[in-house]
C-alpha positions in Angstrom: -93.3 250.9 224.3 -90.4 251.2 221.7 -88.3 247.9 221.8 -84.8 247.9 220.8 -82.2 245.5 219.5 -78.3 246.3 218.9 -76.8 246.5 215.4 -73.5 246.5 214.1 -72.5 249.4 211.7 -69.4 250.5 209.6 -68.8 254.1 210.4 -65.7 254.9 208.7 -62.3 253.5 207.4 -61.8 250.3 209.2 -64.0 251.7 212.1 -67.1 250.1 213.3 -69.6 250.5 216.3 -72.7 248.6 217.9 -75.5 250.8 217.7 -79.3 250.6 219.2 -81.6 249.5 216.4 -85.5 249.9 216.7 -87.3 246.6 216.8 -91.0 246.9 215.4 -93.8 244.6 216.3 -94.2 241.9 213.6 -97.0 242.0 211.2 -99.2 239.1 210.2 -96.7 238.1 207.6 -93.5 238.9 209.5 -91.1 237.0 211.8 -89.1 238.1 214.7 -85.6 236.5 214.8 -83.5 236.2 217.8 -80.0 236.0 216.5 -77.9 232.8 217.6 -74.9 233.1 215.1 -73.7 235.4 212.4 -70.8 235.2 209.9 -68.3 237.7 208.4 -68.4 237.4 204.6 -64.6 238.5 204.7 -63.8 239.4 201.2 -66.8 241.6 200.8 -67.2 242.9 204.3 -63.7 243.9 204.7 -63.8 245.8 201.2 -66.9 247.6 202.9 -64.8 248.4 206.0 -62.1 249.8 203.9 -64.4 251.9 201.9 -63.3 249.9 198.9 -67.0 249.7 197.0 -66.8 251.6 193.7 -69.4 254.1 193.5 -70.7 252.4 190.1 -71.6 249.3 192.3 -73.3 250.9 195.2 -76.6 249.8 193.7 -75.7 246.2 193.0 -73.6 245.6 196.1 -76.7 246.6 198.4 -77.5 243.8 200.8 -81.1 242.8 201.2 -81.6 244.5 204.5 -78.9 247.0 204.3 -79.3 250.4 206.0 -77.4 253.5 205.3 -75.4 254.2 202.2 -71.8 253.4 200.9 -69.4 254.2 201.8 -70.4 255.1 205.5 -72.4 255.0 207.6 -73.8 251.6 206.6 -75.2 248.5 208.4 -74.2 245.6 206.1 -74.1 241.7 206.2 -76.0 238.9 204.9 -75.0 235.7 207.0 -77.4 235.4 210.0 -78.7 232.4 211.7 -81.4 232.7 214.6 -84.8 231.4 216.2 -88.1 232.6 215.1 -89.8 234.0 218.3 -92.8 235.5 216.7 -94.5 234.7 213.6 -96.6 232.2 211.6 -97.4 229.0 213.5 -95.1 227.0 210.9 -91.9 229.1 211.7 -92.5 229.7 215.3 -89.7 228.1 217.2 -87.8 227.0 214.0 -84.2 227.9 213.5 -83.8 229.9 210.3 -81.2 231.5 207.9 -81.6 235.1 206.9 -79.6 237.5 204.6 -79.4 239.9 207.3 -76.7 242.2 208.8 -75.2 241.5 212.2 -78.0 242.4 214.7 -79.1 240.8 218.1 -82.8 240.6 216.9 -84.8 241.7 213.7 -88.0 241.6 212.1 -88.3 240.8 208.3 -91.0 239.4 205.9 -91.6 235.6 206.7 -90.7 234.9 203.0 -87.1 236.2 203.8 -86.2 233.4 206.0 -85.3 229.8 205.2 -85.7 227.2 207.7 -82.4 225.4 208.6 -82.8 221.4 208.3 -82.8 219.5 211.4 -79.5 217.8 210.3 -77.5 221.2 210.1 -76.3 222.6 213.4 -77.2 226.5 213.8 -73.4 227.3 214.0 -72.5 225.6 210.8 -75.7 227.2 208.8 -74.1 230.5 208.7 -72.1 229.1 205.8 -75.4 229.0 203.9 -74.8 232.2 201.8 -71.2 231.0 200.9 -72.3 227.7 199.9 -75.2 229.2 197.9 -72.4 231.1 196.1 -70.4 227.9 195.5 -73.7 226.1 194.0 -74.3 228.9 191.7 -70.8 229.0 190.5 -71.0 225.1 189.8 -74.3 225.6 187.9 -72.2 228.2 185.9 -69.1 225.7 185.4 -71.1 222.6 184.9 -68.4 220.3 185.4 -68.3 217.0 183.7 -67.7 213.4 184.9 -63.9 212.8 185.2 -62.8 216.5 184.7 -59.6 217.4 186.1 -60.5 220.6 188.2 -58.4 223.3 189.8 -60.0 225.8 192.4 -57.4 228.8 192.8 -57.8 230.7 196.0 -58.5 228.7 199.1 -61.1 231.6 201.1 -64.4 230.8 201.9 -66.0 230.7 198.4 -63.0 228.7 197.2 -63.1 226.0 199.9 -67.0 225.8 199.6 -66.5 225.1 195.7 -63.7 222.7 196.4 -65.8 220.8 199.1 -69.0 220.6 196.5 -66.7 219.4 193.7 -65.2 216.6 196.1 -68.7 214.9 195.7 -68.8 214.5 191.9 -68.0 211.2 190.7 -64.6 210.8 188.9 -63.6 214.5 189.4 -60.2 215.3 190.4 -59.9 218.5 192.3 -57.0 220.5 193.5 -57.2 223.6 195.8 -54.3 225.9 195.0 -53.3 228.5 197.5 -50.3 230.5 198.6 -50.8 229.8 202.1 -49.5 226.3 203.1 -51.9 226.1 206.2 -54.8 225.6 203.6 -53.4 222.1 203.1 -55.3 221.0 206.4 -58.3 222.3 205.1 -58.0 220.9 201.7 -57.4 217.5 203.4 -60.5 217.9 205.7 -62.6 218.7 202.6 -61.1 215.7 200.9 -59.4 217.4 197.8 -55.8 217.7 196.9 -53.7 220.8 197.7 -51.0 222.7 195.8 -49.2 225.9 195.9 -49.4 228.1 192.5 -45.9 226.6 191.5 -46.7 223.1 192.0 -50.1 222.9 190.9 -50.9 220.7 188.1 -51.6 221.9 184.7 -53.9 220.8 181.6 -57.2 221.3 183.8 -60.2 221.2 182.1 -61.8 223.6 184.4 -60.3 226.2 186.8 -62.6 228.2 189.0 -60.8 231.3 190.6 -61.7 232.9 193.6 -58.3 234.4 195.0 -59.2 238.2 194.0 -55.6 238.5 193.0 -54.1 239.5 189.7 -51.5 236.7 190.0 -54.0 234.0 190.7 -55.9 235.0 187.7 -52.8 234.6 185.7 -51.8 231.4 187.0 -55.4 230.1 186.6 -55.1 230.6 182.8 -51.7 229.0 182.8 -53.3 225.9 184.3 -55.8 225.2 181.6 -55.7 222.9 178.8 -56.5 223.8 175.3 -60.2 224.8 174.9 -60.2 224.8 178.7 -62.7 227.1 180.7 -61.9 229.5 183.6 -64.8 230.6 185.8 -64.1 233.9 187.6 -65.7 234.2 191.1 -63.4 237.0 192.5 -64.7 240.4 193.4 -61.9 242.9 192.9 -64.2 246.2 194.1 -62.4 249.2 193.0 -59.1 247.6 191.8 -58.2 247.3 188.1 -56.5 243.9 187.0 -54.7 243.0 184.3 -56.0 239.8 182.3 -53.1 238.2 180.1 -54.7 237.5 176.9 -51.5 236.8 175.3 -49.3 233.9 175.4 -51.7 230.9 176.3 -55.0 232.7 175.8 -55.3 232.6 172.0 -53.2 229.8 171.1 -55.2 227.5 173.7 -58.6 229.0 172.7 -59.2 229.6 176.4 -62.8 230.9 177.8 -63.4 233.0 180.8 -66.8 233.4 182.1 -68.0 235.5 185.2 -70.0 233.8 187.9 -72.0 236.0 190.5 -74.5 235.0 193.0 -76.8 238.0 192.2 -78.4 236.0 189.4 -79.6 232.4 189.7 -77.3 230.7 187.0 -80.2 228.2 186.1 -83.4 229.5 184.8 -85.4 226.4 186.2 -84.4 227.5 189.7 -85.4 230.2 192.2 -83.6 232.1 194.7 -85.3 230.3 197.5 -84.7 226.9 195.9 -81.1 227.6 195.6 -80.8 228.7 199.3 -82.8 225.6 200.3 -80.4 223.3 198.4 -77.4 225.2 199.8 -78.7 224.5 203.4 -79.4 220.8 202.6 -75.8 220.5 201.4 -74.5 221.7 204.9 -75.5 218.5 206.6 -71.9 217.4 205.6 -69.8 217.9 208.6 -66.6 218.5 206.3 -68.1 222.3 205.9 -66.8 222.6 209.7 -63.3 222.9 208.4 -64.2 226.5 206.8 -65.1 227.9 210.1 -61.6 229.1 211.7 -62.6 231.9 213.9 -65.1 233.1 216.4 -65.9 236.0 218.6 -68.7 237.5 220.7 -70.9 240.0 219.2 -69.9 242.8 221.5 -66.2 241.9 220.1 -67.1 242.4 216.4 -66.0 245.9 215.9 -62.3 245.3 217.2 -62.3 242.0 215.1 -63.6 243.7 212.0 -60.9 246.3 212.1 -58.3 243.5 212.5 -59.7 241.5 209.7 -59.7 244.5 207.3 -56.1 245.3 208.2 -55.4 241.6 207.4 -54.2 240.8 211.2 -56.4 237.8 211.5 -55.8 234.9 209.3 -59.3 233.3 208.8 -61.7 231.7 206.4 -65.3 232.0 208.1 -65.2 234.0 210.8 -68.5 233.3 213.1 -70.0 235.7 215.8 -71.5 234.0 218.8 -74.7 236.0 220.2 -74.9 233.9 223.4 -73.8 236.8 225.6 -75.3 239.3 223.8 -78.0 239.8 226.5 -80.9 240.1 224.2 
């Protein structure tokens, strides 16, 4: 008998549906996972929802278990937490994280899942992919003891970066965002908050994650001479101007890209980086990043509203408790 699950698909501009998905029997080196929670990677997934993935990036933007091709129809996503209900004895019954789209159940190679530490609640573990991005960014940035740092852009990635920087001894961190509501999130993470106009200058290091041209320009203005900017934003098919006049040459500034598709340390693997991200999520301060939730059946409507910027949220979590699987 063919078994089925239910999967979320992007179908056209700002439109999506939940469709049946065939569920094969797991092989000897595979696991079957029943999903507990997934999360919307807001910047990337709303870009997909709008059809904003550039054709040149169709290959690099593919998610590990994506089905279909850009722009549509496509099954896309990569923040999933569930329970292993069939598989090797060492994983059976374990809560795991997987880079899988929004789907009620799925079968993947056992090597594709990472056990969630007992100290990390499943509902918080959906942030693993975002924290993994932040870990990679800080490996690229290599902050030093006593650095003065600004994180420009208080979205999921920016807040995750700020949360990790708050642990660094002697490092003073300021989260910069145009939304004054981010001040409460910054306080929960243990960092300072400022608007772009009131942000402190002469920063040794700036990590930019606002995905706006204005945010990039302001990030360069905040740097001291010889300062470094780490660019985390993904602009999709938009062209942005980088102000290479004024401060850029006279202050001898550096701009470097950071992208999670490559491990920023040659002595670490993808698996080790993901395991580290999950260990770091034992910190309850990360709960401040989860600011919205819906049931799985509500996801098509919610995704459309997120794409139209009608919902202001950081991490939007999807609960599968009532999905009936």
